[in-house]
N, C-alpha and C positions, 0 to 999 in steps of 0.2 A: 682658533675658530672651532666651536663645538661641532661634532659630527651630527648631520641631520638625522632625525628619526624617520622611520618608515613604517607603514602599516604592514605588520608581519604577514597577514593573509595575502595581501597584494604582492608583497615582495617574494613570498614563496612561490606563487603562481608564475610571476614574471621570471624568476630565476630558474624555473623548471624543477623546483624542489617539491612542489605539491601539485599534482595533476588530478584531473577528474577521474582518470583511470586507475589511480593508486588504490589498491584494495584496502578495505577496512576490516579489522578483526571482529567488528560487530556484525550481526546478521542483517540482511537487507530488510527493508521495511515491508511488512505484509500489508495487503490491502486493508484499509480501514483502521490500521493501527496508528497510535499517536507517536510511538517511539520505534526506532530502528533496532532496539535491543531485544533480543530473545533470550530469556533466562534459561539456563541449563539445569538449575537445581529446583525450580518451581514449576508446577503446572500452570497453565493459563489461568490467571486470577478470575474469580467470579465477580459479578457486578457488586455483590455484597462486600467482598473483600476490598475492592477499589473504593467503595463508598465509605467503608470503615477507615481505610487508609487516608482518604481525603479529610475525614474528621480529625484524625490525629495530626495531619499536616497543618491544620489551622493553628495549632500551638507553635508550629515551627516557622510560620510565614514571616514573622518580624525579621528574622535573620536570613532565611533561605528563599523567601518569596512564596507567594500563594501557590505557584506551580513548580516550585523547586528551582527557579532561575533567580538566584540571589542578585540583588542590584548593587550590593557593597562588595568590593574586592576583598574584604576581610573574611567573608564567608563563602564556602564552596557552593557551586551550582550542583544541585542534586538531581535535576531533571535528566532523564535518559541514562542515569547511572545504573550499573548492574545491581539488581536486587540482592544478589549474593553478597556483594561487597558492602552494601548498606547494612544488611543484617549483621555482618561480622563487626562492623565498626560500632554499631549501636550496642552490641553485646560486649565489645571491648570497653565501652564506657561504663558498663556495670561491673560491680565487684563479683567475680566468679566465686562459686562455692569453695571455701577453704582458703581463698586469697585475702590478703589484707588491703590490697589496693587494686583499682581497676587497671587493666592493661593499657588503656589510653586515658590520659589525664587532661581534662578540660572542665573547669569549675561549672560552667553553664551546662555542657552536655552530660556530665556525670549526673547532675541533678535531674535533667530531663529524662535520660535513659532509665534511671532508677524507678521512675513512675510508670514505665511502660511494661505491659505484659508481653510474653513471647508472641502472642497472636497480633498484638498491636504493632510490634516491631516488624513482623512479616508483612502486615497489611500496608503500613506506611512505606516500606521499602518497595513493595509492588506498585503502589500508587506513583511514587516518584519515578520508578523505572519506565512507566508508561507515559510520562509527560514529555512534551517536545522540548528538546534541549535548544537553548538560544545562546550560541557562542558569543563571547565578547570580542573586542578588538584589542590586541596588544600592540605595543610599539617597541621597537628596538633599533639600534644603529646597525649598519650593515656588517660590521666586524663581529658584533655579538650574535647577529643572526647566523652568520656563517659558522661561528664557533658552536652555537646551539645545535645547528643542523648536523655538524660533524659528530658531536657527542650523541645525539639522538640516533644517528644511523650507524656509527662505528665505535662509539664508546670513547674511552681515554686509555689506550693500550698501555702507556707508560705508568699509569696509576691503577691498572687492573680494574677499570670501571667498564662494565659491559654496556653494550648498546641498548638504549632505551627501547628501540624498536623491537627487540627480541621478546619483550614481555608486553609492551603496550601497543604494539602494532604501528605500521607506517602512518596511520591517521590519528593515532592516540586513542583508539576506541577500546583498547584493553581486550580482555578475554573474560566472558562471564564465568563466575565462580572462582577465578584465579587473580586477575589483575584489573584494577579500576580503569575506567575511562578518564583520561586527563587531557586529551586534545580539546582545545577551546575553553579550558578552565581558566579562571583568573590567574594572571601571572603572579600577582602579589601573594595569593594563597599558595600557589605551587612553590614559590621561592621560600615562603615562611615554613612550609611543611618540610622541605628539604633541609633547611637550617635546623629545624627541630629534630629531625632524624639524626643529623650529624652531631648535634650537641646533647644527645640523650634526653631530650625533652619530650620526644615521642618515641615510645619503645615497643609498639605493638607490631613491628615488622623488622626482625633482625636483618633480613636481606637489604632493606632500604637503609638501615643504619650503616651497614657495612659499605654500601655503595656511596652514600652521601659523605661518610667519614673520609673518603679519599678524594673529595672534590673541593676546589677552592671556591671562594665567594663568587668570583667572576664566572666560573664554570656553572655554578648553581644558577646564577642570574640568567646566563645565556640560554641554558637548556629550558628554564622556566619560560623565558620569552618565546622560544621556538615552539614549545608545547602549546602555549596559549594561542598561537596562531594557526595550529593545525585544525583541519576540518575533515569530517567524514565526507565521502563522495556526494551524499545527498545534500550536504550543506554548502557545496561549492557554488559560486555564481554560474549561471548558465547563459 
């Protein structure tokens, strides 16, 4: 008999693994702000920058959604992501001076990023960072959920895999300018990226390649399921 699937968000709360009091590494939402993310490497964007970013984002809407909340699990949600991280990724999609290939290879994104100026990259990153993130719902069986929670909180000691929480925080909010927000991201996208890190198909983070290279398929699936079900305190049901 197949193991029943459970809503990760509900299961985490019921199991006491995700509580409203769990701290998030993202800053609290300031009054009137659309996003809980406060960028550490950028000043508060001007209205003109956000307007310019929104214009650039129109060309990204088919995959990532008009407000950065992609509806297809094949594409990442960009809303509420740290602008620092988005700027780095867009620059990694471009061919750096003196390099023969971009640091991150994706046929569609390489072409898109090549057409953007530095100012456009900054503006669209700031625009997405100020949009309200809409987490999806992931499903996993109870064994995988428990395994994913263990990896997230304690790592895999016998494989020298560090705990995900040490960089991405208990709620998966990451840390501006250093680590991306992955809590509430699509499970399919997270699993695919971990597989790509492991198989040298994504090479713009030696640390993640090193970590993923020591993980099994089941461990990757489980931690992706767990991360997809994480929520920032402001996103938990009240």
